[in-house]
SEVOMAR-503038 format. One line per field, with one value per residue (C-alpha): x, y, z; chain; residue number from 1. Coordinates in steps of 0.001 Angstrom, whole numbers, plus 500000, padded with zeros to 6 digits. Example, Ala and Ser with C-alpha at 12.3 -4.5 7.8 and 13.67 -1.06 7.14 Angstrom:
REM residues 2
px: [512300|513670]
py: [495500|498940]
pz: [507800|507140]
chain: [A|A]
n: [1|2]
***
This chain:
REM residues 741
px: [659502|657573|660791|661927|658690|658935|662537|661439|658719|661241|663755|661039|660044|663591|663926|660554|661496|664949|663562|660663|662761|664731|661856|660074|661762|660959|659221|660622|657735|658329|662059|661366|658931|661366|664224|662031|661040|664646|665775|663105|663315|659719|657743|654533|656157|657482|653958|652663|655393|654629|650837|651517|653732|650908|648419|650917|651222|647408|647657|651100|651958|649093|651434|653546|650473|649281|652635|652854|649239|649747|652861|650833|648203|650904|652615|649379|648548|650627|648883|645490|642120|642425|645673|644385|641304|643313|645512|642553|640643|643664|643877|640235|640638|643579|641807|638940|641280|642959|639607|639864|636188|636090|638934|637551|634180|635892|637981|634998|633056|636084|635965|632385|633287|635252|631902|631504|635179|635690|632423|633827|631602|634419|634905|631167|630866|633720|632476|628803|629555|631417|628824|626250|628239|628414|624672|623926|626008|624069|620843|619872|618775|616756|619799|622109|619977|619840|623660|623802|621113|622994|626108|624119|622850|626390|627877|625188|625579|629338|629075|631457|630305|632742|631316|627769|628419|629932|626983|624524|626708|626486|622719|622227|624143|622067|618853|620408|621151|617491|616380|614977|616018|614272|615599|619116|619170|617608|620303|623220|621987|622187|625746|626748|625084|626963|630263|630030|630697|634006|637476|638505|637217|637938|634713|632700|634481|633295|629743|629649|631168|628362|625824|627548|627306|623546|622948|624968|623021|619739|620937|621433|624946|625399|624524|626878|629735|628948|628937|632075|633870|633032|634369|637522|638102|637785|640057|642713|642525|643246|645952|644485|645953|643790|640651|641994|642680|639212|637265|638975|638304|634597|634316|635860|633215|630446|631999|632132|628435|627510|630065|632580|635366|638223|637307|636848|640327|641817|640319|641281|644914|644864|643535|646283|648958|647560|647395|650982|652086|650931|651640|647967|647960|644228|643454|646192|644459|640953|642198|643847|640534|638686|641156|640617|636832|637454|639799|637000|634655|637228|637855|641424|641120|644827|645437|642342|643461|646928|645680|643172|645751|648088|645226|644560|648090|647541|644021|644903|647585|645169|642324|640054|637164|635011|637922|638624|635004|635038|638248|637110|633765|635656|637768|634644|633178|636451|636533|632835|633646|636463|633920|635981|632839|634624|636999|634197|632053|634997|635941|632326|631840|634954|633473|630325|632370|634109|630954|628963|631697|631108|627319|627442|624009|624045|627206|626018|622976|625360|627379|624144|623268|626646|626415|622992|624531|627170|624494|622602|625579|625918|622211|621523|618384|616882|620064|620245|616671|617383|620331|618761|615586|617668|619498|616142|614842|617875|617800|614126|615074|618656|620715|619996|616692|617400|619895|617049|616054|619268|618432|614917|616653|618649|615567|613649|616430|616374|612604|612973|615599|613283|610360|608280|607199|604697|607196|609899|607569|606596|610194|611151|608378|609661|613138|611855|609908|613208|615050|612365|612469|616295|616734|617191|619931|621702|621840|622344|625991|625384|622472|624713|627302|624719|623065|626343|627040|623582|623884|627150|625407|622420|624631|626100|622623|621537|624468|623614|619872|620616|622795|619901|617469|619551|619596|615855|615138|617155|615223|611893|612908|613791|610409|608633|610405|609519|605873|605839|607256|604703|601877|603052|603166|599571|598565|600289|598591|595102|595972|596866|593577|591580|593622|592800|589091|589667|589344|592507|591931|592306|595219|597663|596562|597071|600572|601486|600134|602104|605417|604908|604189|607249|609492|608212|608691|612176|613064|611715|613582|616857|616357|615548|618617|620832|619446|620170|623684|624288|623084|625386|628265|627694|627277|630546|630893|634689|634188|631723|634079|637022|635068|634073|637742|638718|636053|637180|640765|639754|637759|640763|642962|640337|640147|636565|636777|637764|635574|632527|633365|633823|630605|628563|629947|629467|625905|625113|626729|624714|621473|622240|622996|619921|617607|618927|620061|616479|615824|616218|617647|618930|620084|623711|624259|623330|625734|628523|627703|627856|631227|632569|631451|632853|636203|636537|636052|638472|641020|640627|640898|644213|645527|645534|647770|645955|644026|640850|639010|635428|634760|631250|630287|627990|625424|624738|623798|621837|619815|619293|620847|619960|622230|621659|622502|626031|627201|630652|631206|632435|635228|636143|636320|638485|640916|641321|641177|642578|644525|646363|646172|647174|650619|651353|653281|651134|648191|645069|641556|640026|636294|634638|631082|630471|627718|628951|626522|623488|625353|626545|630259|631909|635680|637353|641157|643576|647376|647270|649046|646726|645082|648347|649547|646275|646233|648305|645338|642581|639970|640847|640480|637213|635814|636794|635246|632084|631932|632474|629820|627216|627849|627797|624407|623052|624334|622904|619529|619669|620594|617617|615348|616585|617850|621378|624968|626209|629464|632040|635723|638466|642136|645497|646136|649853|649971|653760|654205|650835|649823|646817|643328|641136|637429|635182|631419|628945|625259|622045|621651|618432|617183|614560|611623|609709|612427|613330|609690]
py: [727955|725828|724785|728358|729424|726680|727635|731213|730102|728006|730867|733272|730829|730566|734366|734591|731906|733362|736851|735674|733448|736397|737356|733975|730821|727769|724774|721293|720487|723678|722937|719361|720565|723161|720654|718104|720754|721569|717940|716415|716415|715563|718662|717143|716298|719885|721164|718838|719981|723639|723131|721327|724157|726601|724524|724488|728289|728636|727609|728941|732036|733687|736199|733442|731601|734780|735387|731955|731378|732990|730884|727799|728788|729463|726179|724177|725323|722641|719832|718168|719488|717940|719763|723048|722875|722247|725318|727529|726377|727078|730541|731179|730014|732316|735250|734620|734413|737723|739451|740098|739350|740377|738043|735262|735308|735602|732463|730486|731293|730182|726837|726203|724687|721944|720484|718854|717951|716448|714866|713550|714074|715925|718416|718943|719568|722103|724120|723978|725180|728249|728954|728899|731508|733662|733571|734141|737293|738380|737905|735142|732923|730352|729632|729563|727076|724817|724572|724125|721389|719651|719738|718166|715365|714728|714622|712256|709973|709663|709708|712664|714148|717075|718232|717622|719829|722610|722455|722956|725873|727606|726948|728381|731525|732010|731840|734263|736801|736641|737324|733801|733136|729824|728165|729453|728054|724768|724130|725189|722703|720015|721215|720809|717356|716168|717586|715925|712518|713624|713414|716655|719192|722124|721192|721354|724608|726118|724964|726697|729803|729857|729574|732524|734631|733875|734889|738078|738910|738681|740707|737904|739016|736975|733763|734781|735180|731844|729906|731622|730731|727097|727515|729140|726315|723703|725685|725847|722083|721819|724516|726225|729713|731090|730086|731418|734761|735032|733785|736015|739023|738102|737687|741153|742533|740982|742366|745833|745690|745303|748067|745817|747843|746470|742900|743800|745392|742225|739934|742251|742245|738446|738321|740686|738468|735354|737052|738280|734746|733411|736697|737145|740791|740909|739718|742006|744964|744018|743624|747052|748507|746901|748339|751750|751352|750580|753591|755654|754476|755429|758836|758001|759596|759954|756235|755366|757319|755829|752223|752900|754388|751417|749107|750985|750273|746553|746530|748666|746140|743252|744908|744068|746469|745374|745910|749306|750258|749281|751247|754412|754144|754139|757132|759019|758501|759572|762812|763409|763147|765663|767942|767874|767338|767835|764929|762919|763227|762502|759262|758099|758733|756696|753870|753996|753650|750522|748942|749639|747972|744761|745128|744973|746390|745911|747905|750565|751017|751530|754118|755956|756061|757596|760133|761128|761806|764042|766116|766289|767768|770277|771245|770070|768352|767661|765875|764011|762699|761678|759473|758108|757061|755440|753458|752218|751387|749191|747460|746602|744520|743392|742777|742766|744590|745230|747920|750030|751054|753006|755009|755634|757271|759651|760583|761298|763737|765366|766010|767299|769848|771068|771321|768558|767035|764538|762943|763046|761247|758681|757641|757805|755333|752972|753140|752725|749607|748038|749233|747746|744400|744419|745194|741523|741212|744222|742647|739112|739091|739794|737371|734678|735168|734941|731965|730126|730628|729410|726405|725374|725316|723587|720871|720167|719893|717726|715306|714956|714519|711883|709923|709934|709036|705994|704708|705325|703526|700506|700336|700623|697801|695544|696311|695733|692419|691336|692248|690326|687240|687431|687946|684966|682820|683708|682966|679556|678701|679548|677470|674462|674681|674928|672220|669880|670088|669779|666531|664748|665800|669520|668863|668480|671845|673519|672080|673240|676706|676859|675872|678379|681133|680199|680272|683686|685115|683664|685187|688592|688321|687560|690583|692889|691624|692035|695552|696488|694978|696821|700111|699692|698861|702037|704162|703021|705188|705316|706928|709452|710361|710596|712853|715112|715309|716333|719082|720225|720507|722608|724892|725240|726044|728653|726756|727657|726420|722838|722690|723878|721455|718595|719394|719581|716222|714572|715803|714617|711216|710759|711617|709247|706405|706907|707279|704365|701675|700407|699979|696683|698339|701846|703397|702717|706480|706766|704020|705765|709095|707472|705932|709210|711102|708478|708145|711856|712461|709671|711080|714488|712961|711280|714382|712909|709968|707721|708129|706499|705942|704812|703584|702800|701458|703886|701121|700880|704512|704388|701372|702736|699694|698946|697656|696515|699484|699863|696407|697694|700034|697380|696384|700049|700601|697516|698777|702119|701246|697663|697610|700634|702262|705683|704255|702890|704987|705696|703959|703515|702090|701227|700412|699355|698422|696358|694360|690827|688185|689707|689946|693114|692586|694809|694941|696552|696619|698199|697980|697969|695610|692810|689994|688562|691946|692630|689274|690816|692958|690721|693461|693799|690084|689920|692973|691596|688184|689979|691960|688836|686860|689602|690095|686347|686042|688879|687323|683915|685556|687336|684077|682323|685187|685546|682014|683230|682221|685390|685098|686817|686252|687809|687325|688999|691799|690861|687074|686950|689555|688667|692316|694289|692925|692140|691716|690486|690647|689200|690111|689566|692448|694480|697772|700340|699437|702579|704722|702505|702234]
pz: [542488|545053|546766|546927|548536|551121|551870|552307|554795|556627|556907|557997|560746|561988|562148|564002|566523|567037|567818|569950|572167|573329|575671|576104|577117|575051|576572|575955|573633|571629|571366|570207|567474|566189|566098|564312|561761|561012|560817|558610|554788|553985|553161|554452|557802|557938|557593|560300|562709|561881|562433|565800|566815|566109|568092|571005|570820|570993|574696|575559|573448|571513|569904|568317|567180|565499|563872|562160|561071|557686|557144|557911|555330|552666|553333|552956|549428|547741|549596|549378|550626|554059|554788|553356|555510|558730|557919|557141|560230|562447|560849|561700|565321|565956|564357|566745|569772|568858|568428|564675|564060|560419|559481|561618|559866|556479|557139|558383|555204|553212|555025|553889|550458|552239|553450|550043|549719|553176|554330|557637|560752|562538|559688|559391|563116|563240|560257|561296|564854|563551|560839|563577|565537|562407|561730|565441|565323|562252|564288|561886|564713|562749|560555|563493|565307|562245|562373|566148|566107|563264|565471|568308|566088|564759|568257|569487|566587|567008|570862|571182|574506|574407|571081|572388|575435|573275|570889|573680|574934|571527|571287|574785|573919|570743|572777|575220|572455|571454|575027|575561|579142|579739|576604|577165|580780|579607|576978|579207|581792|579108|578269|581900|582134|579085|580291|583722|582172|580690|582237|580566|583089|580780|578900|582154|582939|579679|580297|583710|582166|579587|582411|584153|580958|580730|584334|583735|580621|582467|585423|588001|588879|592075|590280|587473|589938|591659|588357|587086|590373|589722|586149|587476|589977|587237|584940|587736|587859|584143|584337|581250|581352|578511|580403|583705|582040|580560|583592|586100|583843|583564|587355|587696|585360|587486|590665|589030|588181|591859|592689|594421|592851|594997|594190|590522|590474|592076|589403|586561|587745|587962|584377|583296|584894|583229|579861|580033|581000|577621|575707|574809|573717|573322|576884|578118|576382|577602|581165|580914|579645|582538|585005|583450|583974|587723|587984|586388|589129|591775|590279|589328|585934|585074|585709|583738|580661|580865|580948|578206|575877|576457|575642|572367|571150|571403|570025|566901|565944|566443|564511|567409|566623|569561|571935|570407|570770|574454|575159|573400|575242|578601|577502|576568|580034|581668|579736|580515|584259|583677|581944|578730|576641|573266|573928|575437|572331|570025|571833|572061|568356|567701|569788|567674|564481|565698|567127|563983|561918|563855|564125|567920|568590|572355|572725|570300|572582|575495|573679|572655|576348|577191|574389|575698|579200|577570|575813|579090|580897|578085|578491|574904|576021|572533|571395|574763|574433|570810|571750|574899|573043|570299|572996|574382|570919|570166|573512|573168|570117|570969|574036|577793|578401|582086|580990|579602|583160|583670|580539|581947|584950|582839|580700|583943|584946|581516|581654|585188|584039|581271|583725|582154|585421|584141|581728|584414|586835|584155|583476|587124|587999|585318|586820|590425|589445|588410|591514|593753|591989|592083|595823|596631|594045|595504|598966|597756|598626|602295|602311|600793|603527|606287|604592|604359|608045|608805|606568|608248|611642|610141|608628|612061|613540|610645|611122|614801|614049|611396|613832|616343|613615|612618|616217|616492|613232|614419|617694|615871|613527|616472|618099|614784|614293|617889|617352|614115|615778|618647|616218|614233|617333|618210|614606|614769|618090|616581|613541|615705|617595|614360|612812|615635|614643|610958|609202|608135|604489|605449|607760|604854|603489|606830|607159|603667|604365|607609|605973|603153|605670|607719|604689|603656|607151|607369|604040|605093|608347|606506|604220|607170|609011|605936|605413|609046|608820|605546|607033|610088|607711|605689|608745|610274|613350|612908|609509|610975|613857|611545|609214|612052|613105|609601|609580|613022|611833|608851|611129|613508|610448|609319|606029|605164|601537|602348|605494|603518|600667|603167|604955|601764|600493|603883|604184|600699|601324|604573|602749|599829|602237|604368|601371|599342|601903|602511|598759|596908|593855|593019|589698|588992|588710|592398|593382|591479|593142|596590|595764|594394|597451|599822|598015|597559|601280|602204|599767|601277|604748|603904|602113|598562|599459|597028|593763|592598|589307|588569|585029|583793|580382|578573|577884|581637|581764|578514|579568|583096|584841|588478|591289|594854|597053|598611|597461|596658|599671|602186|599851|599181|602956|603343|600684|602436|606087|606304|603078|604512|601072|602375|603398|599936|597424|594351|596007|593889|593772|590426|590218|586986|586046|582862|581248|580380|579031|580735|584057|585794|586497|589123|589553|592602|592424|594881|595469|599282|601647|600587|602488|603731|605024|606820|608667|611408|612312|613753|613331|609714|608966|610919|609099|605697|606316|607447|604211|602179|604109|603775|600064|599432|601150|599055|595823|596844|597448|594030|592289|593704|592763|589178|588589|587718|588611|590290|592222|594417|593970|596095|595155|595372|592906|592671|593052|593237|595953|597519|597906|596711|596329|593311|594081|591228|591828|589315|589709|587646|585175|585796|584478|585502|583221|584092|582522|579558|578527]
chain: [A|A|A|A|A|A|A|A|A|A|A|A|A|A|A|A|A|A|A|A|A|A|A|A|A|A|A|A|A|A|A|A|A|A|A|A|A|A|A|A|A|A|A|A|A|A|A|A|A|A|A|A|A|A|A|A|A|A|A|A|A|A|A|A|A|A|A|A|A|A|A|A|A|A|A|A|A|A|A|A|A|A|A|A|A|A|A|A|A|A|A|A|A|A|A|A|A|A|A|A|A|A|A|A|A|A|A|A|A|A|A|A|A|A|A|A|A|A|A|A|A|A|A|A|A|A|A|A|A|A|A|A|A|A|A|A|A|A|A|A|A|A|A|A|A|A|A|A|A|A|A|A|A|A|A|A|A|A|A|A|A|A|A|A|A|A|A|A|A|A|A|A|A|A|A|A|A|A|A|A|A|A|A|A|A|A|A|A|A|A|A|A|A|A|A|A|A|A|A|A|A|A|A|A|A|A|A|A|A|A|A|A|A|A|A|A|A|A|A|A|A|A|A|A|A|A|A|A|A|A|A|A|A|A|A|A|A|A|A|A|A|A|A|A|A|A|A|A|A|A|A|A|A|A|A|A|A|A|A|A|A|A|A|A|A|A|A|A|A|A|A|A|A|A|A|A|A|A|A|A|A|A|A|A|A|A|A|A|A|A|A|A|A|A|A|A|A|A|A|A|A|A|A|A|A|A|A|A|A|A|A|A|A|A|A|A|A|A|A|A|A|A|A|A|A|A|A|A|A|A|A|A|A|A|A|A|A|A|A|A|A|A|A|A|A|A|A|A|A|A|A|A|A|A|A|A|A|A|A|A|A|A|A|A|A|A|A|A|A|A|A|A|A|A|A|A|A|A|A|A|A|A|A|A|A|A|A|A|A|A|A|A|A|A|A|A|A|A|A|A|A|A|A|A|A|A|A|A|A|A|A|A|A|A|A|A|A|A|A|A|A|A|A|A|A|A|A|A|A|A|A|A|A|A|A|A|A|A|A|A|A|A|A|A|A|A|A|A|A|A|A|A|A|A|A|A|A|A|A|A|A|A|A|A|A|A|A|A|A|A|A|A|A|A|A|A|A|A|A|A|A|A|A|A|A|A|A|A|A|A|A|A|A|A|A|A|A|A|A|A|A|A|A|A|A|A|A|A|A|A|A|A|A|A|A|A|A|A|A|A|A|A|A|A|A|A|A|A|A|A|A|A|A|A|A|A|A|A|A|A|A|A|A|A|A|A|A|A|A|A|A|A|A|A|A|A|A|A|A|A|A|A|A|A|A|A|A|A|A|A|A|A|A|A|A|A|A|A|A|A|A|A|A|A|A|A|A|A|A|A|A|A|A|A|A|A|A|A|A|A|A|A|A|A|A|A|A|A|A|A|A|A|A|A|A|A|A|A|A|A|A|A|A|A|A|A|A|A|A|A|A|A|A|A|A|A|A|A|A|A|A|A|A|A|A|A|A|A|A|A|A|A|A|A|A|A|A|A|A|A|A|A|A|A|A|A|A|A|A|A|A|A|A|A|A|A|A|A|A|A|A|A|A|A|A|A|A|A|A|A|A|A|A|A|A|A|A|A|A|A|A|A|A|A|A|A|A|A|A|A|A|A|A|A|A|A|A|A|A|A|A|A|A|A|A|A|A|A|A|A|A|A|A|A|A|A|A|A|A|A|A]
n: [1|2|3|4|5|6|7|8|9|10|11|12|13|14|15|16|17|18|19|20|21|22|23|24|25|26|27|28|29|30|31|32|33|34|35|36|37|38|39|40|41|42|43|44|45|46|47|48|49|50|51|52|53|54|55|56|57|58|59|60|61|62|63|64|65|66|67|68|69|70|71|72|73|74|75|76|77|78|79|80|81|82|83|84|85|86|87|88|89|90|91|92|93|94|95|96|97|98|99|100|101|102|103|104|105|106|107|108|109|110|111|112|113|114|115|116|117|118|119|120|121|122|123|124|125|126|127|128|129|130|131|132|133|134|135|136|137|138|139|140|141|142|143|144|145|146|147|148|149|150|151|152|153|154|155|156|157|158|159|160|161|162|163|164|165|166|167|168|169|170|171|172|173|174|175|176|177|178|179|180|181|182|183|184|185|186|187|188|189|190|191|192|193|194|195|196|197|198|199|200|201|202|203|204|205|206|207|208|209|210|211|212|213|214|215|216|217|218|219|220|221|222|223|224|225|226|227|228|229|230|231|232|233|234|235|236|237|238|239|240|241|242|243|244|245|246|247|248|249|250|251|252|253|254|255|256|257|258|259|260|261|262|263|264|265|266|267|268|269|270|271|272|273|274|275|276|277|278|279|280|281|282|283|284|285|286|287|288|289|290|291|292|293|294|295|296|297|298|299|300|301|302|303|304|305|306|307|308|309|310|311|312|313|314|315|316|317|318|319|320|321|322|323|324|325|326|327|328|329|330|331|332|333|334|335|336|337|338|339|340|341|342|343|344|345|346|347|348|349|350|351|352|353|354|355|356|357|358|359|360|361|362|363|364|365|366|367|368|369|370|371|372|373|374|375|376|377|378|379|380|381|382|383|384|385|386|387|388|389|390|391|392|393|394|395|396|397|398|399|400|401|402|403|404|405|406|407|408|409|410|411|412|413|414|415|416|417|418|419|420|421|422|423|424|425|426|427|428|429|430|431|432|433|434|435|436|437|438|439|440|441|442|443|444|445|446|447|448|449|450|451|452|453|454|455|456|457|458|459|460|461|462|463|464|465|466|467|468|469|470|471|472|473|474|475|476|477|478|479|480|481|482|483|484|485|486|487|488|489|490|491|492|493|494|495|496|497|498|499|500|501|502|503|504|505|506|507|508|509|510|511|512|513|514|515|516|517|518|519|520|521|522|523|524|525|526|527|528|529|530|531|532|533|534|535|536|537|538|539|540|541|542|543|544|545|546|547|548|549|550|551|552|553|554|555|556|557|558|559|560|561|562|563|564|565|566|567|568|569|570|571|572|573|574|575|576|577|578|579|580|581|582|583|584|585|586|587|588|589|590|591|592|593|594|595|596|597|598|599|600|601|602|603|604|605|606|607|608|609|610|611|612|613|614|615|616|617|618|619|620|621|622|623|624|625|626|627|628|629|630|631|632|633|634|635|636|637|638|639|640|641|642|643|644|645|646|647|648|649|650|651|652|653|654|655|656|657|658|659|660|661|662|663|664|665|666|667|668|669|670|671|672|673|674|675|676|677|678|679|680|681|682|683|684|685|686|687|688|689|690|691|692|693|694|695|696|697|698|699|700|701|702|703|704|705|706|707|708|709|710|711|712|713|714|715|716|717|718|719|720|721|722|723|724|725|726|727|728|729|730|731|732|733|734|735|736|737|738|739|740|741]
***
């Protein structure tokens, strides 16, 4: 019987795959999984291939993922708890993606018994995170936060930063839903901070998207758009089509709120194209509904009804009650504008039915508002006030409170029409208070454009001013050094005169003091000279001029995105160098940021002809390790400029920071032309020897100060071909005591 059931599942899968591939071409990975599924005899391996196929479809073809999830659950029932959990969890994820909220919550609650059967930290995290979402939806915030905080503790303990970031995201959204703006922004900042350390930029993309949702919820639309554009840019880097579809649609919704209907329509169409690419029927339907709402705003009622009805066909098959409520709500508003109040009321009532089935109080309040406007148009003022007041009552307890003010405006109009001037004035003043406070937001787009133009000019002035400031600082240091030497000479002369009158017993003490003072001054002079040399090395005029040339070329090409990005990074790099070069030690995070900015700009300058990677042990960040400023930069510059890295195929620079036996070990590896190849260039060899001499002096000084055996080793990366360079720097390990204590 079991074998027959498995055979039935297998045959059903083949039919499904055969029919679906008529309209969607199979990827190589999909073909390999299907072939492996057919060829294997082991039933457990068949299940694994089937589950992996489903996980692939989650990102490439949502309709296929939805069509095989029940087969995966059936196939898992003959296996152990671990397999059954994976199948049930996959079923819940797909139900969530397709918008079937009722089935999603049902499956998550069915996963709860596995907490006792499979006590692994990963299983606990996955179940707890979704249980938190369930209780947050039920407005049981205390219970939801218990689960989210448990997820945070689990992620910290196992050092899984992706889970830590996602847990902070969920906690931030829960605080948002309870109208706690400060806490929601605090935890989403922690989500972004955790995600920044990950190579997987999709995690950082999701954190910025959460931040955008929070700003949108609290009415800060321009900030919402800005953060979602960052999320979109990161998603484009990861080529995640599901994220691209969702983010473009959310940006369109923000644009619609500030009445940028053309921009909104552009983003909704992009979302529609992305959704169709992965056959995500739910996102297709939601994008169609959003397009209908834009067409409603433009007065294109026939097109709006057509897109809304097409969306309903998809949503009814998916049992997406929230999506159905949204679409019927749009249809109701379209019919109201056409003065077909019977159809308007019917569709709005249908929207209420669907929203009430999911307990979506915020959207229920929105529908009540729209029903109230229909009754107002019909002159049924008592009914209108009833629904409008119910909308306000719900929003005072749930959802975004800033939406209440639009209801105040309608109530003011109702009271005006029934000649209750005092009430009308009362509600109108409430509405006008909001409008006055929101004027800045309404003009923020134009202000942002003007500010960006001003900031671009300001950056150019700042660059020029900083160059002048550097020269001035160098002159002042020379003058200061000269004054110090003259002052010391006068002091020595006085000491000699006094010493002549001192008795022989005191003469020895005077000589000892003089020698100690001379040694101290000499050491200070060496440090000042090294600092000046280091600053000149960092502020290499060739790099500055090359950077300005790159910026100029972007401006000539009218490439405002790259020119703005280059300017921001260049300005930040200049500030970091100027602020940190004079310091004896800086946090290792600052050194890494300087390297990332410098390498990123050089990579952009040479049009991505080489790659770089910076790896840091977590213990260095946790213990707040220090490092002498810019000790690695000369060797990075050598690798790019004199190692001719941009001329090498698959050129790379790899920088790593490690703690080894209470020493900070830095490795800088590149595959450039190497020391032998750069000997033909006299400037290159002179510059390299200068970098080695300066760094050796700094290490020698640190060894004396800390009584350590730091070193600098430079050798060929490929000893046989004598190309590439491997630089190994060993320094005394120091930490920031103020932070660690």
